[in-house]
C-alpha positions as CSV (number, residue, x, y, z in Angstrom):
1,M,-7.1,33.4,60.6
2,A,-4.0,32.9,58.5
3,C,-2.3,36.0,57.4
4,I,-1.8,36.6,53.6
5,P,1.8,37.1,52.7
6,T,2.6,40.3,50.8
7,L,5.5,41.0,48.4
8,S,8.2,43.2,50.0
9,P,8.2,46.7,48.5
10,S,12.0,46.5,48.4
11,L,12.0,43.8,45.7
12,H,14.1,44.4,42.7
13,T,12.5,44.8,39.3
14,L,14.1,43.2,36.2
15,S,14.7,45.6,33.4
16,P,15.8,44.7,29.9
17,H,19.2,46.4,30.6
18,S,19.7,44.7,34.0
19,S,22.9,42.7,34.2
20,L,22.1,41.1,37.6
21,H,22.8,37.4,37.6
22,S,22.5,37.1,33.8
23,N,24.5,35.7,30.9
24,S,23.9,35.4,27.2
25,N,21.5,32.4,27.6
26,H,20.1,32.6,31.1
27,C,18.7,35.4,33.4
28,T,18.4,34.7,37.1
29,L,15.9,36.7,39.1
30,P,17.0,37.9,42.6
31,P,15.7,36.0,45.6
32,T,12.3,37.3,46.9
33,S,11.1,37.6,50.5
34,L,8.1,35.5,49.6
35,F,9.8,32.4,48.3
36,G,13.5,32.8,49.1
37,T,14.4,31.1,45.9
38,R,15.9,32.1,42.6
39,I,14.1,31.7,39.3
40,T,16.1,31.2,36.2
41,L,14.7,32.0,32.8
42,L,16.1,30.5,29.6
43,R,16.3,33.0,26.8
44,A,15.5,31.9,23.3
45,T,18.6,31.4,21.2
46,S,19.2,31.6,17.5
47,S,19.7,27.8,17.4
48,S,16.3,27.2,18.9
49,R,14.6,29.6,16.6
50,S,16.2,27.8,13.6
51,L,15.0,24.3,14.5
52,P,12.1,24.2,12.0
53,Y,14.5,25.4,9.3
54,V,17.1,22.7,10.2
55,N,14.4,20.1,10.4
56,G,13.2,21.1,6.9
57,H,16.6,20.6,5.5
58,A,17.0,17.3,7.2
59,T,13.7,16.1,5.6
60,S,14.9,17.3,2.2
61,A,18.1,15.5,2.6
62,T,16.3,12.2,3.5
63,V,14.1,12.5,0.4
64,S,17.1,13.3,-1.8
65,F,18.9,10.2,-0.6
66,S,15.8,8.1,-1.3
67,L,15.8,9.1,-5.0
68,P,18.1,7.1,-7.4
69,T,21.1,9.1,-8.4
70,P,23.0,8.9,-11.7
71,K,26.0,6.7,-11.9
72,T,28.7,8.4,-14.0
73,P,32.1,6.9,-13.2
74,G,34.9,9.4,-13.5
75,A,32.6,12.3,-13.9
76,A,33.2,15.4,-11.7
77,P,30.4,15.7,-9.0
78,E,29.4,19.2,-10.3
79,K,28.8,17.7,-13.8
80,T,26.5,14.9,-12.4
81,P,22.8,15.7,-13.0
82,K,20.9,16.4,-9.9
83,W,17.1,16.2,-9.2
84,S,15.4,19.6,-9.3
85,A,13.7,20.9,-6.1
86,R,10.3,20.3,-7.6
87,A,11.2,16.7,-8.4
88,I,12.4,16.1,-4.9
89,K,9.2,17.7,-3.5
90,S,7.1,15.6,-5.9
91,Y,8.8,12.5,-4.6
92,A,8.2,13.5,-1.0
93,M,4.5,14.0,-1.8
94,A,4.4,10.6,-3.5
95,E,5.6,8.9,-0.3
96,L,3.0,10.9,1.7
97,E,0.2,9.9,-0.7
98,A,1.3,6.2,-0.4
99,R,1.0,6.6,3.4
100,K,-2.3,8.3,3.2
101,I,-3.9,5.4,1.4
102,K,-2.0,2.9,3.6
103,F,0.1,1.3,0.8
104,P,3.3,-0.6,1.8
105,N,5.2,0.8,-1.2
106,T,5.6,3.9,-3.3
107,G,4.4,2.9,-6.8
108,T,4.1,4.6,-10.1
109,E,0.5,5.6,-9.1
110,A,1.9,7.3,-6.0
111,L,4.6,9.1,-8.1
112,L,1.8,10.4,-10.3
113,M,-0.2,11.6,-7.3
114,G,3.0,13.3,-6.0
115,I,3.4,15.2,-9.2
116,L,-0.1,16.5,-8.9
117,V,0.1,17.3,-5.2
118,E,3.3,19.4,-5.8
119,G,1.3,21.1,-8.5
120,T,3.6,23.8,-9.7
121,S,5.7,21.9,-12.3
122,R,5.1,22.1,-16.0
123,A,4.2,18.4,-16.0
124,A,1.5,18.9,-13.3
125,K,0.1,21.9,-15.2
126,F,0.1,19.8,-18.4
127,L,-1.8,17.0,-16.7
128,R,-4.5,19.3,-15.3
129,A,-4.9,21.0,-18.6
130,N,-5.7,17.6,-20.0
131,G,-8.3,16.9,-17.3
132,I,-6.1,14.6,-15.2
133,T,-6.5,15.8,-11.6
134,L,-5.4,14.5,-8.2
135,F,-8.9,13.5,-7.2
136,K,-9.3,11.4,-10.4
137,V,-6.0,9.7,-10.0
138,R,-6.6,8.9,-6.4
139,E,-10.0,7.4,-7.3
140,E,-8.6,5.4,-10.2
141,T,-5.8,4.1,-7.9
142,L,-8.3,2.8,-5.3
143,N,-10.4,1.3,-8.1
144,L,-7.4,-0.5,-9.6
145,L,-5.5,-1.5,-6.6
146,G,-8.1,-1.6,-3.9
147,K,-8.1,-0.2,-0.3
148,S,-5.6,-1.3,2.2
149,D,-6.5,-2.8,5.6
150,L,-7.9,-0.3,8.0
151,Y,-5.4,-1.1,10.7
152,Y,-2.3,-1.2,8.4
153,F,0.2,1.5,8.9
154,S,2.6,2.3,6.0
155,P,6.4,2.8,6.8
156,E,7.6,6.3,7.1
157,H,9.3,6.0,3.7
158,P,7.5,3.4,1.7
159,P,10.1,1.7,-0.6
160,L,9.7,2.0,-4.3
161,T,8.0,-0.8,-6.2
162,K,10.0,-2.3,-9.1
163,P,8.1,-0.3,-11.8
164,A,8.5,3.0,-9.8
165,K,12.2,2.4,-9.5
166,S,12.4,1.6,-13.2
167,A,10.5,4.8,-14.0
168,L,13.0,6.9,-12.1
169,D,15.9,5.0,-13.6
170,W,14.5,5.7,-17.1
171,A,14.3,9.4,-16.2
172,I,18.0,9.3,-15.2
173,E,19.0,7.4,-18.3
174,E,17.2,9.9,-20.6
175,K,18.9,12.8,-18.9
176,L,22.3,11.3,-19.3
177,K,21.7,10.3,-22.9
178,S,20.6,13.8,-23.8
179,G,24.1,15.1,-22.9
180,E,22.5,18.3,-21.8
181,G,23.3,20.1,-18.5
182,G,20.8,21.1,-16.0
183,E,18.6,19.1,-13.7
184,M,16.4,16.1,-13.9
185,N,12.9,17.5,-13.5
186,V,9.3,16.4,-12.9
187,T,8.7,16.0,-16.7
188,H,11.4,13.3,-16.7
189,I,9.5,11.5,-13.9
190,L,6.1,11.7,-15.6
191,L,7.5,10.4,-18.9
192,G,9.3,7.7,-16.9
193,I,5.9,6.7,-15.4
194,W,4.5,6.5,-18.9
195,S,7.4,4.4,-20.1
196,Q,6.5,1.6,-17.7
197,K,3.8,-0.2,-19.7
198,E,1.2,-2.1,-17.6
199,S,2.3,-0.3,-14.4
200,A,-0.5,1.1,-12.2
201,G,0.5,4.7,-13.0
202,Q,0.7,4.1,-16.7
203,L,-2.7,2.4,-16.8
204,I,-4.3,5.2,-14.8
205,L,-2.8,7.8,-17.2
206,A,-4.1,5.9,-20.2
207,D,-7.6,5.5,-18.6
208,L,-7.7,9.3,-18.1
209,G,-6.8,10.1,-21.7
210,F,-3.0,10.4,-21.7
211,N,-1.4,8.8,-24.7
212,D,1.8,8.7,-26.8
213,E,0.8,11.8,-28.7
214,K,0.5,13.8,-25.4
215,A,3.7,12.3,-24.2
216,K,5.5,13.6,-27.3
217,E,3.9,17.0,-26.9
218,L,5.1,17.1,-23.3
219,A,8.6,15.9,-24.3
220,K,9.0,19.0,-26.4
221,T,9.1,21.1,-23.2
222,I,11.9,19.1,-21.7
223,D,15.6,20.0,-22.0
224,G,17.4,17.7,-24.4
225,D,16.3,14.8,-26.5
226,V,14.0,12.2,-25.0
227,D,13.6,8.7,-26.4
228,L,9.9,8.1,-26.7
229,S,10.0,4.4,-27.8
230,F,8.8,3.5,-24.3
231,K,10.0,-0.1,-24.5
232,S,9.0,-2.1,-21.5
233,Q,11.9,-2.3,-19.0
234,T,12.5,-5.5,-17.1
């Protein structure tokens, strides 16, 4: 009958204050009579604990670089308007919504859904107060544009369609024309979507009861003057 090995009573115990075979990142246990080997434990470091935080910043940076930026030659960087945190998050959610419904691009309909998914902006609250919800917009999107192929996978960052790019460019232009400081916000994006006549997002807004009067009402809450002529951009 094989004998069962037992741990030697003379084995060392590891205490929190032990300095035996240890450094700031590793702690090596003493050899045991059972195995005759050393076991090294890797302690958690501040860099490993901060990985989610770092990754979150990396994601935000990727989204920021995907958004169009104002072109103001000669202007100091600190005077160039920036997208607000809510606008950046709305855009990130727009990309995610485009991927959820397996679309190859981020269109004005996705920008609209992104605004509602983010949900905390004045523009999103205005939409909900007027009965325009994420569920309705998603349903209208599928009715208008149809469903994608079941086996199609969207790119990680679906590129903007031409109307969506024009909507964001419109938002930038209006902010620059206002001459006001501050950030470009979600209201700028929503009014930019409405400016793109016959785009999917604008048609969905119109079908759900949004109109020029509501656009003017919303524009009163934006910083600076906004041109509400909504001429079609080509």
